[in-house]
N, C-alpha and C positions, 0 to 999 in steps of 0.2 A: 718359592713358586715360580714356575717358568711362565713368562708373559710373551705375547706377540709384540712386535715393534709398535703397533698402534696402541696396544694396551699400556705399554711402558710409557709412551709419550703422554697418554691420557692421564696417567697417575699424577702428572705435573700440570695438567690442564693445557696441554699442547697437542698439536696435530702434526705428524710428520709430513714433510714436503713430498715424500715418496713412500708408499706403503712397503716397498721392497728393500729400501736401503738408505733411509734418511740418516744424516749425520747430525742434524740440528733442527731446532724449531724455536719459536718464541711462545711462551706460555701465556695464558690469559692474564696472569699477574705481572707480566712484563719480563720475567726471568727467561734467560736463554736455557734451552735444554740441549745437552751435548751427549751424543752417542759415542761412547769410548770403547777402545779395545784394550784388554789387559796388558799387552806388550808395551804400551806407551806410558805406563805408570812408574813413578819413582817416589822416593821419600827424601827430599832435600833437607828436611829439618823435622824435629819432633812435632807431631801433630799436624803435619802438612803432607797431603797426598797430591803429588804433581802429575799432571797429564801434559805430555809434550810430544808434538809431532809436527808434520808439515802437510799443508794442503796438497802439495805435489806428490805425496806418498799415499794419498787416499785412493782406495780402489773403489771408485764410485763414478757415476755418470757426471758429465760436465755440469748438468743442471744441479745436482746434489752438492757438488763441490762449490759452485757459485753461491748457492744458498748458505752453505756453511761460512764462506768468506764474508758474506753480507751480515750474517748473524754474529760472527766474531768481531767484525768492525763495530757493529752497534753495541755489543756487550762491552768491548774495550773502551770505546769513546764515551758511552753513557754510564759506565760503571754498573752494568746490570749484573745481578747475581746469576750464577750458572748452576743448573741442576744436572745430576749425573744419571745416565743410563749406561750400563755395561753390557756389551755384546759378548756372549760366550759361544764359541764354536766348538762342537764336539763331534767326533766321528761316531755315527750310528753303527749298529751291528751289520747293516747291509753295506757299510763302507762309505756311504755318502755323508756329507757334513750337515749337521743340524745346528741352527742358531737358536739361542734362547736369550732373553733379555731380562736384566735385573735392574731395579731402581735403587738408588741410594739417597733416600730422603733425609738421612742424618747428616749429609755433607752439603756444604754450600761453597761454590767456587767463585773465583774472580779471574778474568783474563788479565794476566800480569804482563804478557808480551804478545804482540802480534805484528809482524813485519810485512804482511801480505802473503806470506807462505808459512813460515814457522810460527807456531803459537804455543803458549804456555798458559795453563790454567791451574791455579793452586786451590785445592779443596781443603776445607777445615770444618770441624764441628763448630756450630754456633755456640757461643758461651751462654750458659743458662742465665736467665735474669737474676740479678742480685736482689735479695729481699730488701725491702725499704727499711732504712734505719730510722727508728723513732727516738726522739730526744727523751732522755730519762727525766721522769717527773720527780720533783722534790716536794716533800710535804712541809 
């Protein structure tokens, strides 16, 4: 299902800083929500989806980039979980670009590097809870 940017952020309980092109936000549960572009994904290890780019490469307003920097700093310093939105850009029949947004609730990220410009977020699937082990009863 194609979502608007506002709808995608709201799936994680967050509100975008800008309705037109937010790159991040903080959800009601404290998680950072990151708006990602497919070109910046890689697979450094089995089970890890890495998102790596630079603030200086962002094609966004200064206000949006500043908000992303603040959110990345907070997520890195406080160990906040990161939730993923993916922006898909497609060319419409009329030739103009159309953006759609997809959420990945199955992945949880962590800011593993942030130097003020370059940042790296590793996303993994959370491990399912292990069933409780009960002690065997002897009669």
